[in-house]
C-alpha positions as CSV (number, residue, x, y, z in Angstrom):
1,M,-16.1,-19.2,-3.5
2,S,-14.8,-16.1,-2.5
3,K,-14.1,-15.3,1.4
4,V,-16.6,-12.9,2.6
5,E,-16.7,-10.9,5.7
6,I,-19.1,-8.3,7.0
7,Y,-19.2,-6.2,9.9
8,T,-22.7,-5.5,11.2
9,K,-24.9,-4.0,14.0
10,G,-28.3,-5.9,14.9
11,H,-30.5,-3.1,14.3
12,C,-29.0,-1.9,10.9
13,P,-31.2,-2.4,8.2
14,Y,-28.6,-1.9,5.6
15,C,-26.6,-4.9,7.3
16,H,-29.9,-7.2,7.0
17,R,-30.3,-6.0,3.4
18,A,-26.6,-6.8,2.3
19,K,-26.7,-10.0,4.5
20,A,-30.2,-10.9,2.6
21,L,-28.4,-10.6,-0.7
22,L,-25.5,-12.7,0.3
23,A,-28.0,-15.4,1.4
24,Q,-30.1,-15.4,-1.8
25,K,-26.9,-16.0,-3.8
26,G,-26.1,-18.8,-1.3
27,V,-22.9,-17.3,-0.2
28,E,-21.6,-18.1,3.2
29,F,-19.9,-15.1,5.1
30,Q,-18.1,-14.4,8.4
31,E,-20.3,-12.0,10.4
32,Y,-18.6,-9.7,12.9
33,P,-21.2,-7.9,15.0
34,I,-19.7,-5.2,16.4
35,D,-22.7,-4.2,18.7
36,V,-22.1,-7.6,20.3
37,Q,-18.3,-7.6,20.2
38,P,-17.3,-3.8,20.3
39,E,-13.6,-4.7,20.5
40,L,-13.9,-5.6,16.7
41,R,-15.0,-1.9,15.9
42,D,-11.2,-0.8,15.9
43,V,-10.2,-3.6,13.8
44,M,-13.2,-2.8,11.2
45,I,-12.2,0.7,11.0
46,E,-8.7,0.0,10.3
47,R,-9.3,-2.5,7.8
48,A,-12.0,-0.1,6.3
49,N,-9.6,2.8,6.0
50,G,-11.3,4.9,8.5
51,G,-14.8,3.8,7.4
52,W,-16.8,3.5,10.5
53,T,-20.3,3.0,9.4
54,V,-21.9,-0.4,9.0
55,P,-22.0,-2.6,7.1
56,Q,-18.2,-2.7,6.0
57,I,-18.2,-5.8,3.4
58,F,-14.8,-7.4,2.4
59,I,-14.6,-9.9,-0.5
60,D,-11.3,-11.8,-0.3
61,D,-9.6,-9.3,2.1
62,K,-10.6,-6.4,-0.2
63,L,-12.8,-3.6,1.1
64,V,-16.0,-3.6,-1.0
65,G,-17.7,-0.6,1.1
66,G,-21.2,-0.6,2.4
67,C,-24.3,-2.2,1.3
68,D,-25.1,0.5,-1.4
69,D,-21.7,-0.2,-2.8
70,M,-22.3,-4.0,-2.9
71,M,-25.8,-3.2,-4.2
72,A,-24.1,-1.2,-6.9
73,L,-21.9,-3.7,-7.9
74,E,-24.7,-6.3,-8.4
75,A,-26.6,-3.7,-10.5
76,Q,-23.5,-3.6,-12.7
77,Q,-23.2,-7.3,-12.7
78,K,-19.9,-7.2,-11.1
79,L,-20.7,-8.7,-7.7
80,N,-21.1,-12.5,-8.9
81,P,-17.5,-12.5,-10.4
82,M,-15.9,-11.1,-7.1
83,L,-17.8,-13.9,-5.2
84,G,-16.8,-16.4,-7.6
85,L,-20.3,-17.1,-9.0
86,A,-20.9,-17.9,-12.5
């Protein structure tokens, strides 16, 4: 299974939606709550090539983007292969 990381904020509906999709697929992920750990915000921005909105989602250290980007991959049936799912 792929390594999945997601930078989030607790009040963000897009973050909740992205995490719900991953949970529905049974995918474990490392969550970095930048509202609780603000020191991770700069790390997120650097990793996301300047992306400052949440969520920022990474699969195997590759930037996927935000919730809409991940949902688009799901709609195109490209997300499961990226996640290592059959």
